[in-house]
Residue frames as qw, qx, qy, qz and C-alpha x, y, z in Angstrom:
[[0.634, 0.742, 0.083, 0.201, -8.38, 11.12, -13.16],
 [0.679, -0.306, 0.090, 0.661, -4.63, 11.76, -13.48],
 [0.258, 0.950, 0.165, 0.054, -4.02, 15.44, -14.27],
 [0.347, -0.804, 0.386, 0.289, -0.35, 15.75, -13.37],
 [0.613, 0.642, -0.449, -0.103, 2.48, 15.20, -15.90],
 [0.913, -0.358, 0.193, -0.015, 3.54, 11.79, -14.58],
 [0.871, 0.258, -0.010, 0.419, 6.55, 11.07, -16.87],
 [0.252, 0.736, -0.186, 0.600, 8.02, 14.56, -16.34],
 [0.553, -0.713, 0.233, -0.362, 7.58, 14.37, -12.56],
 [0.962, -0.199, 0.141, 0.125, 9.22, 10.94, -12.40],
 [0.709, 0.487, -0.065, 0.506, 12.07, 12.14, -14.62],
 [0.039, -0.808, 0.234, -0.539, 12.69, 15.11, -12.33],
 [0.753, -0.574, 0.245, -0.207, 12.71, 12.96, -9.19],
 [0.953, 0.051, 0.090, 0.284, 15.14, 10.51, -10.80],
 [0.484, 0.666, -0.126, 0.553, 17.39, 13.34, -11.98],
 [0.329, -0.799, 0.263, -0.429, 17.49, 14.75, -8.43],
 [0.918, -0.341, 0.202, 0.026, 18.54, 11.34, -7.12],
 [0.857, 0.295, 0.065, 0.416, 21.31, 11.09, -9.71],
 [0.347, 0.640, -0.114, 0.676, 22.64, 14.62, -9.16],
 [0.463, -0.331, -0.586, 0.576, 22.02, 14.80, -5.38],
 [0.067, -0.311, -0.064, -0.946, 19.91, 17.94, -5.76],
 [0.027, -0.507, -0.773, 0.380, 17.05, 19.01, -3.52],
 [0.061, -0.402, -0.336, -0.850, 14.17, 21.35, -4.33],
 [0.288, -0.096, 0.445, -0.843, 11.62, 23.11, -2.10],
 [0.636, 0.262, 0.620, -0.377, 8.78, 21.19, -3.75],
 [0.448, 0.255, 0.728, 0.451, 7.72, 19.74, -7.07],
 [0.054, 0.113, -0.201, -0.972, 6.76, 22.44, -9.60],
 [0.588, 0.360, 0.296, -0.661, 3.18, 23.22, -10.59],
 [0.734, 0.432, -0.327, -0.410, 1.92, 20.63, -13.05],
 [0.563, 0.288, -0.764, 0.128, 4.26, 17.99, -11.59],
 [0.149, -0.230, 0.695, -0.665, 2.98, 18.09, -8.00],
 [0.309, -0.290, -0.881, -0.210, 0.52, 15.28, -7.23],
 [0.361, -0.299, 0.148, -0.871, -2.77, 16.28, -5.69],
 [0.878, -0.182, 0.045, -0.440, -4.05, 12.82, -4.81],
 [0.631, -0.377, 0.677, 0.042, -2.68, 9.41, -3.80],
 [0.821, 0.424, 0.376, 0.064, -3.53, 8.07, -7.26],
 [0.434, 0.874, -0.171, 0.136, -1.36, 10.72, -8.90],
 [0.311, -0.764, 0.559, -0.080, 1.39, 10.20, -6.32],
 [0.740, -0.173, 0.648, 0.049, 1.59, 6.45, -6.84],
 [0.747, 0.635, 0.181, 0.078, 1.43, 6.87, -10.63],
 [0.193, 0.892, -0.387, 0.131, 4.55, 9.04, -10.36],
 [0.534, -0.537, 0.648, -0.080, 6.18, 6.54, -7.99],
 [0.865, 0.196, 0.461, 0.039, 5.48, 3.68, -10.43],
 [0.600, 0.786, -0.026, 0.148, 6.97, 5.72, -13.27],
 [0.141, -0.844, 0.505, -0.112, 10.02, 6.54, -11.13],
 [0.735, -0.269, 0.623, 0.000, 10.62, 2.83, -10.45],
 [0.811, 0.471, 0.329, 0.112, 10.27, 2.07, -14.16],
 [0.358, 0.905, -0.183, 0.138, 12.52, 4.94, -15.25],
 [0.298, -0.742, 0.592, -0.097, 15.18, 3.85, -12.76],
 [0.718, 0.278, -0.625, -0.130, 15.01, 0.25, -13.96],
 [0.289, -0.480, 0.677, -0.477, 14.90, -0.84, -10.33],
 [0.587, -0.090, -0.802, -0.068, 14.71, -4.48, -9.33],
 [0.490, -0.575, 0.144, -0.639, 12.42, -4.36, -6.30],
 [0.419, 0.133, -0.850, 0.290, 13.60, -6.38, -3.30],
 [0.165, -0.351, -0.743, 0.546, 11.25, -5.06, -0.63],
 [0.145, -0.712, -0.437, -0.530, 8.10, -3.07, 0.01],
 [0.196, 0.025, -0.474, 0.858, 7.95, -0.26, 2.54],
 [0.275, -0.753, -0.556, -0.220, 5.01, 0.77, 4.68],
 [0.268, 0.111, -0.313, 0.904, 5.22, 4.16, 6.36],
 [0.328, -0.230, 0.094, -0.911, 3.03, 6.41, 8.48],
 [0.492, -0.240, -0.829, -0.115, 1.54, 3.45, 10.33],
 [0.209, -0.360, -0.642, 0.644, 0.79, 5.49, 13.46],
 [0.045, 0.845, 0.530, 0.055, -2.18, 7.79, 13.88],
 [0.278, -0.805, 0.021, 0.523, 0.17, 10.61, 14.95],
 [0.345, -0.228, 0.566, 0.713, 2.22, 10.33, 11.74],
 [0.189, 0.514, 0.730, 0.408, -0.92, 10.28, 9.61],
 [0.097, -0.900, -0.383, 0.183, -2.36, 13.31, 11.37],
 [0.347, -0.625, 0.214, 0.665, 0.91, 15.21, 10.88],
 [0.185, -0.102, 0.656, 0.724, 0.67, 14.66, 7.12],
 [0.492, 0.282, 0.093, -0.818, -3.10, 15.06, 6.87],
 [0.497, 0.144, -0.754, -0.404, -3.75, 11.52, 5.67],
 [0.747, -0.247, 0.254, -0.562, -5.92, 8.66, 6.91],
 [0.998, 0.028, 0.063, 0.010, -3.95, 5.55, 5.98],
 [0.642, -0.461, 0.381, 0.480, -0.32, 4.43, 5.67],
 [0.441, 0.780, -0.302, -0.324, 1.89, 5.17, 2.68],
 [0.938, 0.017, 0.307, 0.159, 3.85, 2.71, 0.55],
 [0.162, 0.813, -0.485, -0.278, 7.21, 2.63, -1.18],
 [0.977, 0.209, -0.009, 0.044, 9.32, 0.12, -3.10],
 [0.441, -0.755, 0.436, 0.211, 12.91, -0.67, -2.15],
 [0.672, 0.610, -0.409, -0.097, 15.42, -1.33, -4.95],
 [0.959, -0.126, -0.155, 0.200, 17.69, -4.33, -4.47],
 [0.566, 0.421, -0.239, 0.667, 20.72, -2.04, -4.57],
 [0.229, -0.650, 0.197, -0.697, 19.41, -0.17, -1.52],
 [0.886, -0.422, -0.052, -0.183, 19.37, -3.30, 0.69],
 [0.307, 0.590, -0.670, 0.330, 22.44, -3.95, 2.84],
 [0.755, -0.252, -0.594, 0.114, 23.27, -6.50, 5.51],
 [0.558, -0.828, -0.057, -0.013, 23.60, -5.78, 9.20],
 [0.701, -0.454, 0.181, 0.520, 26.97, -4.28, 10.10],
 [0.551, 0.542, 0.298, 0.560, 27.28, -2.34, 6.85],
 [0.225, -0.535, -0.071, 0.811, 28.70, 1.16, 6.64],
 [0.385, 0.736, 0.502, 0.242, 26.75, 3.52, 4.37],
 [0.397, 0.092, 0.041, 0.912, 28.45, 6.66, 3.03],
 [0.034, 0.640, 0.426, -0.639, 26.89, 9.90, 4.28],
 [0.049, 0.360, -0.390, -0.846, 27.39, 11.31, 0.77],
 [0.035, -0.234, -0.887, -0.396, 24.63, 9.02, -0.53],
 [0.060, -0.680, -0.683, 0.260, 21.98, 11.05, 1.34],
 [0.183, 0.692, 0.295, 0.633, 20.45, 14.32, 0.23],
 [0.403, -0.871, -0.019, -0.280, 20.23, 15.64, 3.77],
 [0.019, 0.718, -0.619, 0.318, 23.10, 16.10, 6.20],
 [0.146, -0.162, 0.941, -0.257, 21.91, 13.02, 8.05],
 [0.461, -0.241, -0.701, -0.488, 19.16, 10.52, 7.33],
 [0.630, -0.355, 0.329, -0.607, 16.48, 9.54, 9.80],
 [0.249, 0.176, -0.952, 0.005, 16.46, 5.99, 11.15],
 [0.746, -0.198, 0.055, -0.633, 13.57, 3.69, 12.01],
 [0.215, -0.196, 0.948, -0.126, 13.42, 0.26, 13.66],
 [0.703, 0.170, -0.192, -0.663, 11.16, -2.09, 11.71],
 [0.685, -0.036, 0.723, -0.086, 9.95, -5.67, 11.67],
 [0.344, 0.434, -0.599, -0.579, 10.77, -7.10, 8.23],
 [0.769, 0.109, 0.564, -0.280, 8.52, -9.91, 7.00],
 [0.006, 0.347, -0.770, -0.535, 9.56, -12.19, 4.13],
 [0.783, 0.244, 0.002, -0.572, 6.93, -13.42, 1.70],
 [0.471, -0.297, 0.828, 0.059, 7.27, -17.20, 1.45],
 [0.436, 0.340, 0.795, 0.250, 4.97, -17.89, -1.50],
 [0.057, 0.176, 0.393, 0.901, 3.85, -15.80, -4.47],
 [0.211, 0.560, 0.579, -0.554, 0.81, -13.63, -3.76],
 [0.292, 0.346, 0.636, 0.625, -0.96, -13.18, -7.09],
 [0.108, -0.080, -0.049, -0.990, -2.78, -10.04, -8.12],
 [0.587, -0.297, -0.460, -0.597, -6.06, -11.96, -7.89],
 [0.548, -0.222, -0.738, 0.326, -5.30, -13.36, -4.43],
 [0.333, -0.727, -0.060, -0.598, -7.42, -11.63, -1.80],
 [0.588, -0.094, -0.632, 0.497, -5.34, -11.96, 1.36],
 [0.213, -0.624, -0.047, -0.750, -7.58, -9.98, 3.69],
 [0.792, -0.573, -0.146, -0.153, -7.86, -12.11, 6.81],
 [0.206, -0.812, 0.531, -0.132, -5.03, -11.86, 9.34],
 [0.817, -0.195, 0.543, 0.009, -4.72, -15.66, 9.45],
 [0.794, 0.544, 0.200, 0.184, -4.17, -15.66, 5.69],
 [0.183, 0.920, -0.291, 0.187, -1.61, -12.88, 6.00],
 [0.555, -0.601, 0.573, -0.053, 0.35, -14.93, 8.56],
 [0.894, 0.110, 0.430, 0.055, 0.34, -17.89, 6.19],
 [0.669, 0.717, 0.004, 0.197, 2.19, -16.06, 3.39],
 [0.037, -0.868, 0.449, -0.208, 5.16, -15.15, 5.62],
 [0.935, 0.007, -0.325, 0.144, 8.01, -17.60, 6.19],
 [0.655, -0.089, -0.305, 0.686, 10.54, -15.47, 8.10],
 [0.182, -0.971, -0.142, -0.059, 10.95, -12.34, 10.20],
 [0.681, 0.151, -0.170, 0.696, 14.09, -10.21, 10.50],
 [0.262, -0.776, -0.194, 0.539, 15.15, -7.20, 12.55],
 [0.507, 0.519, 0.332, 0.603, 15.56, -4.24, 10.23],
 [0.179, -0.614, -0.118, 0.759, 16.53, -0.59, 10.08],
 [0.450, 0.723, 0.410, 0.325, 15.23, 1.84, 7.50],
 [0.328, -0.325, 0.040, 0.886, 17.27, 4.90, 6.57],
 [0.250, 0.801, 0.543, -0.039, 14.90, 7.67, 5.53],
 [0.246, -0.356, 0.229, 0.872, 15.80, 10.49, 3.13],
 [0.472, 0.709, 0.524, -0.013, 14.07, 12.55, 0.43],
 [0.505, 0.310, 0.302, 0.747, 14.70, 15.05, -2.33],
 [0.090, -0.871, -0.319, -0.362, 13.12, 18.11, -0.67],
 [0.215, 0.568, -0.365, 0.706, 14.89, 21.00, 1.08],
 [0.449, -0.346, 0.486, -0.665, 12.69, 20.71, 4.16],
 [0.019, -0.079, 0.997, -0.010, 12.34, 17.07, 5.14],
 [0.090, 0.508, 0.846, -0.134, 8.62, 17.39, 5.91],
 [0.074, 0.462, 0.055, -0.882, 7.97, 20.67, 4.12],
 [0.314, 0.096, -0.623, -0.710, 5.91, 19.09, 1.34],
 [0.770, -0.088, 0.033, -0.631, 2.60, 17.28, 1.07],
 [0.706, -0.170, 0.678, -0.112, 2.10, 13.61, 1.83],
 [0.816, 0.529, 0.220, -0.077, 1.43, 13.06, -1.87],
 [0.367, 0.829, -0.419, 0.052, 4.83, 14.51, -2.83],
 [0.372, -0.525, 0.751, -0.145, 6.51, 12.22, -0.30],
 [0.824, 0.165, 0.525, -0.136, 4.64, 9.23, -1.78],
 [0.679, 0.729, -0.066, -0.055, 5.71, 10.24, -5.30],
 [0.168, 0.758, -0.609, 0.164, 9.34, 10.33, -4.11],
 [0.681, 0.071, -0.728, 0.042, 9.04, 6.64, -3.19],
 [0.678, -0.671, -0.228, -0.194, 7.83, 7.46, 0.33],
 [0.159, -0.878, 0.392, -0.224, 11.29, 8.62, 1.44],
 [0.937, -0.246, 0.208, 0.134, 12.91, 5.18, 1.62],
 [0.199, 0.852, -0.475, -0.095, 16.68, 5.41, 1.11],
 [0.367, 0.373, -0.849, 0.076, 18.21, 2.20, 2.42],
 [0.875, -0.334, -0.056, -0.347, 17.13, -0.98, 4.18],
 [0.084, 0.514, -0.815, 0.255, 19.45, -2.74, 6.63],
 [0.877, -0.163, -0.278, -0.356, 18.47, -6.37, 7.21],
 [0.383, -0.516, 0.727, -0.242, 19.47, -8.59, 10.10],
 [0.055, 0.129, -0.980, -0.141, 19.42, -12.37, 10.08],
 [0.636, -0.181, -0.327, -0.675, 16.02, -13.91, 9.25],
 [0.243, -0.109, 0.866, -0.424, 14.27, -16.08, 11.82],
 [0.210, -0.259, -0.868, -0.369, 11.65, -18.68, 10.88],
 [0.467, -0.394, -0.055, -0.790, 8.14, -17.64, 11.82],
 [0.812, -0.270, -0.511, -0.085, 7.84, -21.00, 13.58],
 [0.634, -0.120, -0.459, 0.611, 10.40, -19.76, 16.13],
 [0.047, 0.190, -0.127, 0.973, 8.84, -16.37, 16.85],
 [0.017, 0.515, 0.750, -0.414, 6.00, -15.48, 19.20],
 [0.193, 0.861, 0.462, 0.084, 3.38, -12.84, 18.46],
 [0.490, 0.346, 0.013, 0.800, 5.21, -9.82, 17.04],
 [0.198, -0.800, -0.167, -0.541, 3.03, -7.28, 18.80],
 [0.725, -0.686, -0.057, 0.020, 4.53, -8.35, 22.13],
 [0.815, 0.050, -0.039, 0.576, 8.20, -8.12, 21.09],
 [0.236, -0.912, -0.022, 0.335, 10.23, -5.21, 22.46],
 [0.675, 0.528, 0.064, 0.512, 12.75, -3.13, 20.48],
 [0.401, -0.811, 0.016, 0.425, 15.62, -0.90, 21.66],
 [0.589, 0.715, -0.013, 0.376, 17.60, 1.51, 19.47],
 [0.648, -0.677, 0.071, 0.342, 21.07, 2.15, 20.91],
 [0.555, 0.735, -0.167, 0.351, 24.12, 4.21, 19.94],
 [0.362, 0.466, -0.547, 0.593, 27.42, 3.89, 21.81],
 [0.294, -0.186, -0.803, 0.485, 25.59, 2.57, 24.85],
 [0.218, 0.179, 0.268, -0.921, 23.00, 5.37, 24.85],
 [0.268, 0.461, 0.846, -0.002, 19.37, 4.37, 24.38],
 [0.022, 0.027, -0.300, -0.953, 17.86, 6.47, 21.59],
 [0.618, -0.041, -0.134, -0.773, 14.35, 5.01, 21.42],
 [0.208, -0.008, 0.963, -0.173, 12.24, 2.03, 22.45],
 [0.615, 0.097, -0.182, -0.761, 9.08, 0.40, 21.19],
 [0.512, 0.011, 0.847, -0.145, 7.11, -2.79, 20.78],
 [0.135, 0.149, 0.822, 0.532, 5.55, -4.54, 17.82],
 [0.060, 0.693, 0.705, -0.138, 2.10, -3.33, 18.85],
 [0.052, -0.654, 0.000, 0.755, 3.23, 0.21, 17.99],
 [0.058, 0.174, -0.671, -0.718, 2.84, -0.81, 14.33],
 [0.546, -0.104, -0.408, -0.724, -0.93, -0.68, 13.77],
 [0.781, -0.322, 0.282, -0.454, -1.40, -2.93, 16.79],
 [0.837, -0.086, 0.523, 0.135, 0.38, -5.77, 14.97],
 [0.066, -0.519, 0.562, 0.641, 2.95, -5.63, 12.13],
 [0.277, 0.206, 0.893, 0.288, 0.87, -8.21, 10.25],
 [0.257, 0.792, 0.479, -0.277, -1.88, -5.60, 9.90],
 [0.028, 0.760, -0.321, -0.564, 0.65, -3.39, 8.12],
 [0.208, -0.168, 0.864, 0.427, 1.49, -6.30, 5.82],
 [0.317, 0.541, 0.778, -0.036, -2.19, -6.84, 5.09],
 [0.191, 0.853, 0.140, -0.465, -2.53, -3.17, 4.14],
 [0.008, 0.635, -0.542, -0.550, 0.40, -3.19, 1.71],
 [0.295, 0.093, 0.912, 0.270, -0.71, -6.45, 0.07],
 [0.300, 0.731, 0.589, -0.167, -4.03, -4.73, -0.61],
 [0.065, 0.831, -0.160, -0.529, -2.21, -1.66, -1.90],
 [0.165, -0.354, 0.773, 0.500, -0.15, -3.72, -4.34],
 [0.320, 0.388, 0.859, 0.097, -3.28, -5.51, -5.50],
 [0.236, 0.849, 0.338, -0.331, -4.99, -2.16, -6.15],
 [0.028, 0.749, -0.418, -0.514, -1.95, -1.09, -8.18],
 [0.842, 0.440, -0.162, -0.267, -2.35, -4.22, -10.33],
 [0.349, 0.559, -0.735, 0.160, 0.63, -6.09, -8.91],
 [0.905, -0.332, -0.264, -0.011, 1.20, -9.31, -7.03],
 [0.267, -0.812, 0.502, -0.134, 4.05, -9.84, -4.57],
 [0.759, 0.339, -0.555, 0.002, 6.70, -12.43, -5.38],
 [0.891, -0.415, -0.110, 0.148, 8.06, -14.99, -2.95],
 [0.713, 0.016, -0.094, 0.695, 11.27, -13.74, -1.38],
 [0.046, 0.681, 0.080, 0.726, 10.11, -10.11, -1.23],
 [0.333, -0.244, -0.602, 0.683, 10.65, -8.41, 2.12],
 [0.172, -0.782, -0.358, -0.480, 8.09, -6.05, 3.63],
 [0.281, -0.008, -0.496, 0.821, 9.20, -3.49, 6.19],
 [0.203, -0.606, -0.761, -0.110, 6.11, -2.80, 8.20],
 [0.145, -0.849, -0.116, -0.494, 6.63, 0.67, 9.69],
 [0.243, 0.438, -0.580, 0.643, 8.59, 2.12, 12.55],
 [0.650, -0.569, -0.503, -0.007, 7.99, 1.00, 16.12],
 [0.571, -0.410, -0.226, 0.675, 10.44, 3.58, 17.53],
 [0.112, 0.928, 0.138, -0.327, 9.47, 6.76, 15.68],
 [0.629, 0.681, -0.053, 0.372, 11.81, 8.76, 13.45],
 [0.624, -0.688, 0.081, 0.362, 15.23, 9.30, 15.01],
 [0.339, 0.885, -0.316, -0.053, 17.99, 11.52, 13.50],
 [0.948, 0.072, -0.149, 0.271, 20.99, 9.38, 12.66],
 [0.402, -0.843, 0.263, 0.242, 24.16, 10.23, 14.62],
 [0.738, 0.640, -0.204, 0.068, 26.50, 10.35, 11.63],
 [0.279, 0.652, -0.640, 0.295, 29.87, 8.71, 12.16],
 [0.376, -0.315, 0.747, -0.449, 28.62, 6.37, 14.84],
 [0.275, -0.054, -0.936, -0.214, 27.34, 2.80, 14.88],
 [0.574, -0.132, 0.214, -0.779, 23.67, 2.38, 15.68],
 [0.165, -0.001, -0.986, -0.031, 22.19, -0.93, 16.80],
 [0.656, -0.212, -0.019, -0.724, 18.64, -2.12, 17.26],
 [0.004, -0.128, 0.965, -0.229, 17.93, -5.01, 19.59],
 [0.669, -0.115, -0.292, -0.673, 14.74, -6.99, 18.93],
 [0.593, -0.241, 0.676, -0.365, 13.43, -9.51, 21.46],
 [0.827, 0.140, 0.539, -0.081, 13.64, -13.07, 20.00],
 [0.711, 0.694, 0.093, 0.055, 14.99, -11.77, 16.68],
 [0.742, -0.092, 0.064, 0.661, 18.45, -10.54, 17.60],
 [0.155, -0.756, 0.002, 0.635, 20.16, -7.33, 16.53],
 [0.600, 0.615, 0.305, 0.411, 20.77, -5.26, 13.43],
 [0.383, -0.705, 0.033, 0.596, 23.39, -2.52, 13.10],
 [0.567, 0.659, 0.237, 0.434, 24.60, 0.12, 10.65],
 [0.385, -0.536, -0.001, 0.751, 27.07, 3.01, 10.48],
 [0.422, 0.837, 0.265, 0.225, 26.62, 6.15, 8.40],
 [0.427, -0.751, 0.169, 0.474, 29.82, 8.10, 7.82]]
């Protein structure tokens, strides 16, 4: 049962985005106490913003991240088309609510055929079949709260799971890519290695993350359209962005993706 004031909570979150305000936490009566309430607010936020959704985000795909937030499964967000930029872009620091965003290296999977709300894509082989391309990606993470992680997981979910921008590299056909869990990733800034990881750091296989979010969308009463990207969760942890510098991520077999925040 939804007991929180969903329209008011969504309106407040949208207003904070538009005015670049932060608050310690959502007020009583607007603060979600369950994932159902959180995602109801998120859905209302997307609707109130009139966002055209270009990608889906999966977060908290590691056991450590889930334990830190007191949850037992990943979280989901929806990326507006206006928040997607190409590799090499420069993003203004003034677009973030915090002094610097966090950055994550992610495998982005492109849906090649419509997945209807009645389509039960639950086997990994079926999940592979709906993807036609993979791209190296960077997610820039930001939220509307004074302390980045000073609120509940449900409040983060309501605030669209902290997705701020998605940087996409060049897509590569799935026919030309080996098993993602074996692919290595390096995050580099000005020649300094900031973090490393492999595809297996994402739930053992990024396709498992995709399977989870397809199920999530189905439970929310939505299908996923062909052409939608899914960013599957960080394989390099959360790294503070060195503002004013260019950051690059190098993915085995997929190439590189880069962004500057300044």
